[in-house]
Structures are given as structure tokens and as C-alpha cells.
C-alpha atoms as one frame of an Amber mdcrd trajectory, in Angstrom:
protein
 -23.455-108.253 194.136 -21.514-104.888 193.277 -19.778-104.996 190.059 -15.822
-104.423 190.678 -14.043-101.924 188.746 -11.640-103.361 186.224  -8.278-101.634
 186.009  -6.075-102.112 182.876  -2.350-101.868 182.688   0.209-102.179 180.020
   4.093-102.529 179.679   6.576-102.924 177.093   9.400-105.302 177.339  12.507
-105.130 175.155  13.418-109.019 175.560  12.387-112.288 173.476   8.969-113.516
 174.362  10.453-116.765 175.945  12.405-114.696 178.353   9.425-112.588 179.232
   7.231-115.604 179.799   9.999-117.319 181.867  10.434-114.192 183.975   6.665
-113.946 184.634   6.043-117.715 185.499   9.296-119.082 187.022   9.562-118.821
 191.039  13.205-118.345 190.789  12.472-115.082 188.779   9.341-113.845 190.537
  11.160-113.292 193.748  13.342-110.803 192.008  10.676-108.442 190.753   7.258
-108.976 192.409   7.299-106.099 194.769   6.059-102.403 194.279   8.647-100.366
 195.951  12.235-100.872 197.383  10.942-101.108 200.920   9.337-104.318 200.037
  10.462-107.648 198.745   9.226-111.225 197.650  11.387-113.651 199.401   9.333
-116.734 198.621   7.412-117.839 195.406   5.543-120.936 194.708   3.292-121.917
 191.866   1.848-124.793 189.682   1.200-123.284 186.340  -1.683-125.113 185.020
  -5.464-124.790 185.003  -6.483-125.443 188.683  -2.997-125.019 189.835  -2.373
-122.767 192.947   0.142-120.000 193.585   1.644-118.171 196.581   3.891-115.128
 196.602   4.960-113.995 199.959   5.234-110.281 200.132   7.047-108.488 203.089
   8.379-105.257 204.306  12.025-105.316 204.413  12.091-103.941 207.947   9.892
-106.996 209.081   6.744-104.652 210.060   4.147-106.182 207.538   3.826-109.203
 205.396   1.141-111.067 203.480   0.505-113.875 201.037  -0.533-112.813 197.588
  -2.288-116.123 196.508  -4.994-117.694 194.331  -5.654-120.250 191.737  -4.943
-120.345 187.872  -8.127-120.753 185.711  -6.311-120.824 182.247  -3.005-120.872
 181.106  -1.941-120.517 177.246   1.920-120.817 176.978   3.608-117.504 175.595
   0.086-115.900 175.224  -2.475-115.474 178.215  -2.878-116.471 181.907  -6.067
-116.032 183.904  -6.565-116.475 187.524  -8.471-115.607 190.657  -7.246-114.265
 193.987  -8.175-115.877 197.223 -10.760-113.074 197.693 -12.326-113.928 194.535
 -11.027-111.177 192.367 -10.349-112.059 188.703  -7.020-111.161 186.976  -5.972
-111.780 183.425  -2.590-111.222 181.613  -1.780-111.146 177.860   1.532-111.537
 176.204   1.940-110.312 172.647   5.114-110.450 170.424   5.466-106.921 168.608
   8.099-106.277 166.180  10.863-105.277 168.645   9.242-105.869 171.916   6.604
-107.868 174.050   3.608-105.946 174.984   2.026-107.184 178.246  -1.754-106.116
 179.109  -2.848-106.912 182.541  -6.374-106.289 183.895  -7.503-106.859 187.378
 -10.665-106.395 189.434 -10.101-103.636 192.042 -10.905-104.259 195.671 -12.740
-101.720 197.750 -10.540-101.109 200.722  -8.037 -98.760 198.815  -8.588 -96.196
 196.087  -8.356 -97.417 192.701  -5.597 -95.044 191.696  -3.430 -96.413 194.525
  -4.082 -99.824 193.428  -3.293 -98.860 189.850   0.002 -97.313 190.970   0.957
-100.327 192.986   0.141-102.760 190.297   2.136-100.756 187.643   5.047-100.387
 189.851   5.324-104.157 190.005   5.106-104.116 186.252   7.917-101.682 185.913
   9.939-103.702 188.305   9.476-106.681 186.131  10.407-104.722 182.973  13.693
-103.680 184.388  14.480-107.151 185.823  13.584-109.024 182.609  15.415-106.554
 180.429  18.424-106.940 182.385  18.436-110.525 181.894  18.672-110.055 178.014
  21.526-107.587 178.075  25.126-108.907 177.136  27.750-109.270 179.829  31.457
-109.726 179.105  32.954-112.290 181.270  36.761-113.398 181.577  38.413-116.421
 182.610  41.805-117.983 182.683  43.778-121.176 183.523  47.372-122.035 183.521
  48.395-125.233 181.727  51.722-126.929 181.785  51.953-127.380 178.228  53.332
-125.454 175.032  50.678-123.074 173.510  50.538-124.878 170.198  49.795-128.044
 171.841  46.997-126.493 174.065  45.336-124.743 171.018  45.286-127.951 169.082
  43.957-129.988 171.894  41.304-127.331 173.005  39.987-127.163 169.448  40.338
-130.905 168.042  36.853-132.398 167.716  37.398-135.181 170.082  38.950-133.391
 172.905  36.672-130.391 172.315  33.700-132.718 173.225  35.501-133.672 176.516
  35.989-130.370 177.960  32.775-128.720 176.583  30.789-131.609 178.286  30.841
-129.336 181.409  28.322-127.288 179.648  26.241-129.915 177.920  27.134-133.555
 177.617  27.489-134.476 173.907  28.404-130.877 172.929  30.415-130.715 169.544
  30.876-128.330 166.606  30.643-128.440 162.793  32.984-126.355 160.555  36.466
-125.069 160.397  38.461-122.831 162.852  39.410-120.516 160.097  38.897-116.941
 159.555  35.432-116.207 157.631  34.157-119.790 158.236  30.909-120.530 159.799
  30.859-122.681 162.923  27.947-124.546 164.438  28.221-124.930 168.309  25.725
-127.953 168.877  24.148-129.533 171.921  21.754-132.363 170.822  18.636-132.631
 172.649  17.027-136.100 174.173  15.936-137.019 170.620  19.278-136.088 169.053
  18.025-133.103 167.195  20.840-130.413 166.494  20.322-127.077 168.340  22.887
-124.388 169.379  24.602-121.436 168.054  25.708-120.167 164.641  28.858-118.169
 164.594  31.484-116.911 162.248  35.015-117.090 162.924  36.855-113.670 163.104
  40.213-114.355 164.490  42.409-117.485 164.040  46.066-117.537 164.674  47.143
-121.057 165.699  48.975-121.146 169.089  47.875-117.718 169.689  44.418-116.733
 169.421  40.862-117.689 168.037  37.736-115.893 168.141  34.056-116.009 167.028
  31.211-113.674 166.532  27.576-115.097 167.113  25.256-114.810 164.107  22.156
-116.619 165.223  20.776-120.090 166.507  20.525-123.713 165.232  16.966-124.789
 166.214  16.517-128.470 165.636  18.711-128.518 162.562  17.087-124.984 161.101
  19.652-122.011 160.902  17.811-118.982 162.277  19.530-115.605 161.917  16.600
-113.141 162.364  14.019-112.343 164.913  13.673-111.151 168.555  15.356-114.259
 170.057  18.317-113.828 167.757  18.910-109.932 168.524  19.620-110.913 172.051
  22.851-112.974 171.155  23.685-111.450 167.697  27.197-109.881 167.856  28.340
-111.663 171.028  31.816-112.637 171.017  33.909-115.641 172.321  37.564-115.412
 172.246  40.525-117.881 173.449  44.008-116.309 173.761  47.033-118.592 174.417
  50.140-116.967 176.166  53.086-119.096 176.515  55.886-118.520 179.067  58.663
-121.102 180.170  56.697-123.940 178.407  53.473-123.166 180.208  50.420-121.695
 178.676  47.915-119.345 180.095  44.636-119.757 178.297  42.591-116.641 178.563
  38.747-116.675 177.533  36.521-113.661 176.783  32.876-114.561 176.488  29.692
-112.552 176.016  26.624-113.809 177.622  22.999-112.523 178.660  22.216-111.891
 182.152  20.181-114.936 182.466  23.224-117.339 181.986  25.730-114.968 183.638
  25.775-116.981 187.046  25.678-120.139 185.127  28.845-119.486 182.960  30.676
-117.864 185.991  30.163-121.318 187.582  30.632-123.561 184.642  33.452-121.969
 182.508  36.090-122.570 185.313  35.112-126.261 185.602  35.367-126.550 181.724
  38.848-125.150 181.747  40.077-127.451 184.606  38.930-130.309 182.291  40.962
-128.776 179.467  44.125-128.452 181.785  43.560-132.061 182.873  43.491-133.189
 179.246  46.394-131.041 178.163  48.606-132.099 180.957  48.080-135.724 180.494
  48.366-135.918 176.691  51.805-136.701 175.600
């Protein structure tokens, strides 16, 4: 049997390793980057990420003129490190992920087929890697979002209810049931925004209070993360969120208050916050308007 040529490709991604791995191995992400040109897309993807698990990515020209399934079987999977698989024509592929100081390096090696030139195949596979890079890095960029709600209650009352420990738990349950905070809403103080996991271990965000004027405004700046009770303020995972702000403004007029929320989030969670923040604010509105 003729030995197939091995083609090696590399790409550097400025994103946390967990995000890179998730983008590479999750069907919801794969459909957004797995194509070599803008004339093509990947409308469907399914995979079972384990040794012996199968995958199938449907590749199609946007004009409907061509389509095929890129499919095969995983041979070995080491989370956050390496994936080996073979295609349905028997060719082997391996992908390695390595965390560097300020980026993740991906090295991909594949056996070339004989019906197209090696250079053409190299260009096509590299183009997909570049799409992956652009897409994944976009998920780690901060986006500033704005939300507001009008509440039939005085600003000072809304301020106190929004930040009081018990009622804070109620309206933030929209994000994560059981959410709470530790610390004081005073300038210079450290706050811990916590969402306990199934085992009750504390994980969440660490922030510093930068603004606090009762009845008018409160704001925080993210410093790091709380990982199972351990404060982490350095590393690739932290750089993504560090410096993000969250701010609540309270504007009173005719005994009603408009709460204006400004929040920074990475692209990965943008759609989630756009859906969930309005729900949380409606819960807050109900609490404030029914509290006497």
C-alpha cells in the first residue's frame, strides 16, 4: 500500500484553552467555523467525543450546487490536549492543543488524499483553521450590553432591594439558582459573586467595587475568578474577563425608578445574557413593586 503524504498545519489562538477546546469539540460551535470559504457552510454537525465515537459534519455550498459529509471515527481523545481520528476513507488525522504563555497553539496533521494536489489540500485545511481562529477569538472578546427596566418604587428602595442579600438571591436565580454574593457594596471592597455547584463548592467571579452611591449608582470591576473556593487572579482564563465592568444606575422620576444596567461579557455568553438579564430585571421589578 502506498504511503500517504502527511501534511502538518499550525495556528495560534488568543483565547483560553477551555474555550479553544469547546469550540473545536462542540457541535453548536463547529457549524460556525467548519468551512474553507465564504461560499460554503456547515449547516449540521454531530459527534460523540470518545474513543470509538463517530462524527459527521455536513459541508455544503451555499448555492446548493454541492454537498458532502465529512465523517469518521475518533480513535483517542485526551481532553484539552489531543484528538486522533480517522476519516471514512481510512486517512488518519491528529490534532494537538498546547497552552502557551498568551495563546493556545494547535498543531494538526492529516494524511493527504490522491485526487487533489497536496498544496490545494493544505490551503483548504489551513483556511478552516483560520476560520476557527477568527470565530474562537471572537468568543473571548468583551461586549458591552445595556438593559433597563422601569419599577414603580422609589430609587432608594429599589437600590436596597436589589442589593440586599435575600432579595439578591431571588432575582439572580434567573442566572443560576442559589446565586449569592459575599462582601460589602462599598468603594474599594472586594465582592465574590458565587454560584455553587451540585456539590456546594463555591465558584464564580471576584470583583472590586468602584462606584457606590446609595439610591443612584453602584459599579464593580472584575478581578478574577473563584474556582471551587480558590481565588484566581492570573492566567489565560482570567485575562479574558479581567477589567470587565458591571454597573447599575437608578434614575427616579415621579416616584418611579428606571434601573439601567451596563455589563461586559465575552462573546460566548452574549446571547445568554441578552436573554437572561431582561428576565432577571422583571423578577426584580416584581419584588420591588410587591414589597411594602
